[in-house]
Residue, then its C-alpha position, 0 to 999 in steps of 0.5 A: m487521448t495522449f497524456d502529457a505532464d504539464k498538461l496533467e499538471n495545469g490541470a490540477s493547477a486550474a482545478t485547485g487554482l495552485d501552483d506549489f507542487g513542492s521538491s520538483y523531485y515528483r515530476e521525474g516519476l510523472e515524466r515515467i509514467v506517464d511515457a508508459l501510459n502512452t507506450e506499453a500500458d496498451l489502455n482501452e477508453m475506460g483506462r485512459v479516464i481511470q489513469h488519468a483521473t488517478i493521476s490528476n488526483a495525486l498532483i491535486q492532493r499535492l497542491h493541497i498539502e504544500d499550501t496547507y504547509r504554507r498556511h500552517p507551518e507549524i504543521d513540520d513540528e509534529v512528532i511521528d511516533g514509530p510507526v509499526f509497518v506491516i509487510g510482507l509478500p502480498r497475499t499473506g494475510t498483510t491487508a489482516l494483520s493491519q486490520l487487526v492492528a487498526a483496530d488497536p485504539q492505541f495506534r493511529s492509522l491511515r484510513m482510506w478515506e483521508s489517504q485519497a485527500p488528506t486536505p484539510p487535515p482530520e480534526a478529532a471532533t468530525q473525524h467519524s462525519d467528515p464527508r469525506i467519508a460519505q464520497a470515499e463510500a460511494g466511490l467503493n460502492m462505484l466498483d463493486d457494481m462496475f467489477p464485483l469480483m474485487k471484493t472477493m479478492h481484497n477487502s475495502e472499507a472506507t473507513a478501514a485502515t488501507e494500504c500507505q500507496d496513495l501518499m508514495g503516488m504523491s511522489f510518481r514512484t510507486f508500485h502501484f501503477d504498475g498493479a493498474v496497468r502494464a509498464p515494465g518501463y517505468l517499472a524498471w525504472l522503479m527498481d532502482c529509483d532513488m526512494r529517500e524525498t519519497y518517504s519524506f513525503h510519506r511523512r509529511v502527509l502523515k504529520l499533516l493527517q495527526w495535527h490535529c487527529p492524534p494519536v501520534l504512534w502510526h501503523l502503516k502497510t504495503p508489501v511493497h515497502m519491502f523494496a526500500l527498508d533503506a529510505l524508509v528508516e532514513a525517513y522515520p529511525n524507530a520504524r519497526f515492522l511486523w513481517s507477514h509469512r506464507d508460501p509464495a507457491m500459494v501466494m503467486g497465483s492469488v497475486c497475478s490473478l489479483i493483478q490481472y483483474v485490475r489492470s483489465w479494468s485498463s486495457d484489454r491486452n491480456d498476457p498471464q505466462e509474462l505476467g507471471a514471470e514479472q511477478v515472481d521476479s519482482w517479490v523475489e527481489a522484493v524479499r532478498r532486499a528486506m532479509d540483507f536490510r534484516a541481516r545489516m539492522g538486526d532481528e530486533r526491529f521485527a516481528d515474524v507472523s505465520f499466515a496458519d496462525l494469523q488464521t487459526d488464533p488472531v489475537r495470540t499471534l498479535q500479541a506475540g509480535y507485541e511483545r516481540l517488538r515491545l509493544s503494550f497489549t492491554d486488555a482494552t487492545s486484546n478487547a477490540v482485536g478480538q471483536w474486529a476478528e470475530g466480524h471479519k472470519p477468513g473466506s466470509r467474503g466469498a472465494h477467490d477462484y486462480d491457477l496458478a499454472d494459468y502463468g506458466l507457473t508451478p509451486d516447485g519452480v516458484r519455491e525454488r525460486f523463493a529458495d532463500y527466504l524459504a529457508a530463512y521463515d515458516a512459510t509453509a502454509 
């Protein structure tokens, strides 16, 4: 199978009976990832199926979203409150921190089932029985059967908060693609491309999701926001950030192990030392950009969260972050996040084994690359 952008678009149109993909902004990213899949990714048979499905779904969702706006232009009048974004290097507790915030009833979070299929817009009365929940659960069960190690590396639940990379993927400008396949050319382009319309489309989807299903104070999460915080804040001028911190030497082996495993689904190529160098380069640049943004914009938008504190006292740690961001931390909040923490103890999903040396990296070498970050933040645990 050779990937072709026109054929992928035509297939999405045939599947939906729709032909309006909205702004042509998405097209360059689509062409870039298609080229990478054809020339760089070394896809196996399963990989071709997985990536074809991923791209096709992103195009199908764009078509449905634009069609929903065409029929209901009043959706654009919706106002997004916040959001509060969880950021930080991957494997620093961002998922646990995100799930804690999502347990707070004052927040609206992006759930996996609606991230994958935002239309039709969810309704408050049926949000817990929507048929897309069962579809997402079936997909996760199939994933567990096919790739059983995944559940020890990353916690995914159909009704739980998820990363907003699916929404960014609908503009074909997301590091999610690089996490799934080897795509150095696409990654190099992505590092310096204009992300503003990616975030304006992201906001467009949130408006649709909250239209009939409040609340409107949003919480969202993905580490890759650190690459483009200026574009994010242009779309969300009131954005605030919970930034999780952990020793990068304790992080990078886990990052590489996860990506190596996910890429193995789509390709038989395995070059762990290339992967190690690539990931360190990428995440050093991510924290450099985030630190630069923070220096220019000021600390008022940011609350720092230590991974060690999050592990030992998640409720009090979250409360301190809320206080820093001037968010209310009520008894209802405390009870809800405490209940989630009690049911999701660290290590309860099994051990994730990895070795930094497998990726040509050493603790001292990683810490040297992240020296500016380590000098600025408490990231020793």
